[in-house]
C-alpha positions, 0 to 999 in steps of 0.5 A, a space after each residue: 902745047 899738047 892738046 888736052 885730047 891727046 893727054 887724056 888718050 895717053 892717060 886712057 892707053 896707060 890704064 890710069 885711073 886720074 890725070 892732074 893737069 897743074 901749073 909748074 908741073 907735066 902731067 901727072 897720071 895717077 897709075 895703080 895709086 901712084 903719081 907718075 909725072 909725065 917726061 914733057 915740060 912744065 905746064 904753064 898757066 896759059 896752058 891749063 886756061 887753054 885746056 879749060 876754055 878747049 872743054 868747057 862751054 860758054 856758060 860753065 866757063 862763066 860758072 868758072 869764073 864766077 864760082 873759082 870751080 866746077 864739075 862737069 863730064 867730058 867724053 872723047 869719041 871712042 876713048 872714054 869719058 872723064 869727070 872733070 873738076 876745073 879750080 883755080 890755085 894760086 891764081 891759075 887754073 887746074 884741073 883733075 880729070 877721073 877717067 870712067 870706061 866706057 864699058 859698064 863693069 859687071 858685079 861679078 867682074 868687081 868682085 862685089 858680094 853676090 848678095 848685093 844683086 838680091 838687095 837691089 831685086 827688092 822693090 822698095 827699100 834703101 841700099 848704100 854703097 860707102 867708102 872713101 874718095 876714090 873707093 870705086 862707089 860710083 863704079 859699084 853702083 852702075 854695076 848694080 844699076 846695069 843689072 837692074 836695067 838688064 834684067 828687071 823692068 823698071 824706070 830708074 832715075 840717077 841723079 848724078 854730079 856729074 854724069 859718069 857711065 851712061 846707060 842705055 835703055 834695056 830691059 829697064 826705063 833709065 833717066 839720067 840727071 846731073 846735078 847743077 845741069 839738069 835738076 839744081 841739087 840732090 835735094 830738089 832732083 830728089 824730090 821732083 823724081 817722086 813725081 815722075 813714077 819712079 821704081 828704081 832712084 840712084 842719088 850719087 850722094 847723100 849730103 845733107 839731111 833733107 836729101 837723107 830724110 827725103 831718101 828715107 821717106 822715098 824707101 818707106 813709100 814703095 822705092 828703090 833708092 840707092 845712094 852713096 856716102 863718105 864712111 869707112 863701114 857700115 855702123 859709121 854709115 848709119 851713124 852718120 845718116 842719124 847724126 845729121 839730124 837734130 837731137 829730137 829727131 834722131 829716134 825717129 829717124 833711127 827707127 825709120 831706117 831701121 824699117 827701110 835699109 836693106 844693105 851696105 856695101 862698103 868697100 876701099 881699093 887696095 893695089 894687088 900684089 902683082 901691081 898691076 892694078 886694084 882690088 876692092 875689099 869690101 864690107 856686107 851688112 844684110 838688115 836681117 832682125 838682128 841688125 834691126 834691132 840693134 839699130 833701134 837699141 842704138 848699139 851700132 858697135 856691136 854690127 861687127 860681131 853680127 857681120 862676123 857670124 853672118 857669113 851665111 847670110 852674105 855678111 862680113 867685115 872689111 877684116 875678113 875681106 883683106 884677109 882672104 885676099 891675102 891667103 889668096 895672094 891677090 893682095 899682099 901682108 901688108 894690108 893686114 895692118 890697114 
C-alpha cells in the first residue's frame, strides 16, 4: 500500500486540483477539470481506513466515527497544504483532498478585476466573492486578504472551514480561526470576533440567516467584512441574502444591504484553449447609486443592464468576461454557450 503522502505528492507534481481516494478504484486526480485514474491497484477498505488514521488525530477519528464525516486540513512540509473531507460511503471510508498551494497568489495572477483591490481598501462595508463549488472563491479571498495584509495596517480575523492558505503577519496583524476547532461555528465565531477589535473579518461562508445578519451588522458598525456565497451571479447573490430572512424582515434587510454592500465578484473556472490549466471568468458589481436604487426598489433583474453600461466604474457581466477570454484566444468559443 502506498503511503498517503506519496499519492498526494504525486498529485501535486501533476498539477492536480483534487485527489479522490475511493474503495474499488485507483486514486483519481482531477487535472484541469478532468478526472484521471492513476495506474495502480484499486484501493481496499483497509487502505482508505489506514489513510484516514494516518492523517487524523485520535479526537478527529472519534468525531469521524460519530458523525460519519469530517472536514479538516492537512499539510506535507515543503510540498503543499490540503483541504480534506473524510466520509463514509457504502460503509467504507472515502477521502477527498483539495490541493492548496503554499504560495498565496496575487490578485493580478488570478486575473481578478482591479477594482476589487480598491473595494477592500474601504474602512467598512461588505464585499462578496461568489460562485459554484470549486470556482476558486477561497483562493480569490486569500489573494485579497494578502493584499490588505501587505499594504495596510489592519487587524484581520478570518473564520474558515477549514483553514486553507496560511497567512503571515506583514503590515497587518492576522488571526485565523478554524470552524470546529478554534470556534464552534461561523455564527459564533463572527459574533465573538466583534469583541476582538477587528478591522477586517473574513467569513468563509455565509451559510444561514444569523451569520448573514451579523455580517451585515458588522459592516454597518465600522468593519470590513468579506464573505462567500454559492451563487452564480451578482443579482442572485443579493436575492439569496434577502430571501433567507422571514418575509416581515426582508424590507429592512434590503435597505441595510443596499447601504453596506461594497461589491460582488462572481467567478467560475474554465479550461484554457491550450489545456494547460484553468482561467477565471468573472462578473463584477460595484454598489454605485444606480445599484443601490435597484436593490431598494426590488429590481434585481435590472442589475445586468447596469453592469453592461458601467465599464468605466470597473463593472462587467460574466458574458462580457467570457467573450473577452474567447477574443483573446484564452478559452474556446464553445464557452460562449455556457
